N, C-alpha and C positions, 0 to 999 in steps of 0.2 A: 731749758728743762733737761735734766740729765737722763740718760738711758736707764730704764729699770733693770735691776739685777735680780735674778731669781736665785734664792738661797734656800737651804732647808728651813731656816727660821722664817723666811718669807712665806714659804709654802705652809708651814705650821700656822702662821698668823692668818693667812687667807682662809684656811680650813676652819680655824677656830671662829673667825668672824661669821662664816656661813652657819656655823652650829651654835652661835651665841654662847661660846665658851671662852674661858681664859686660855690662851695659847700654852701656858705652863702646865695645864691639865692634860694636854694631849701628848702621850709618850710616843716614841718612834715605832714601837712594836704592837700597839693596840689596833684592833680593827676599827677603821673609821666608820664602817657600816654599823658597828655596835653603838657608836656615838650618835647615830641617826643620819649619817650622810647618805643621801639618796642619789639616784641617777640624774635627776635634774640639777642638783648641786654639782655633781661631778662634771657634767657637761658645761656648766658655767665656768668651772675652773679650767677645763680644757680650752674653752674659747679665750679666756683671759691669757692663758699661757701661750696659745697660738699667736695672739696679737704681739707677744714679746718675742716671737720667732722660734718658739719651742715646738717642734713637730711631734706632738703627742696626740694619741687617740683616746677615745673613751675606753676602748678595750684594754689599752695599756694600763689604765688606772683601775678599772672595775675588777680586773682579774687579780690585782695585788693591792688590797685595801689597807695598807699601813703606810705611815709616813716614810719609814725606812725603805720600803719597797718602791714607793713613788719616787723617792729621791734617787734610788738606783736606776730607775727608768729615765727620769728627767735630766739628771746631771750630764750624761753623755750627749743629750740632744740640745743642750744650751747653745745658742748662737755665739760664735766667737770663742768658744772654749773657755767660758767663765770659770 
């Protein structure tokens, strides 16, 4: 089994799955809270990404609720400098 790679598109797909939306509908600059993303779903994403080795916190994401902002937080924290 190959190591999972976190990309902006993968983040978009995971968020869209939780929201039961098409990933293409989620733009980089829209508030995910406006789409219905709640704290429980954010925590589930934090836990998924921690299992991949990304040291992200709930506060990192909750304070910046767009995909672009999330990626700016996540990318530097990726293990192995993906």
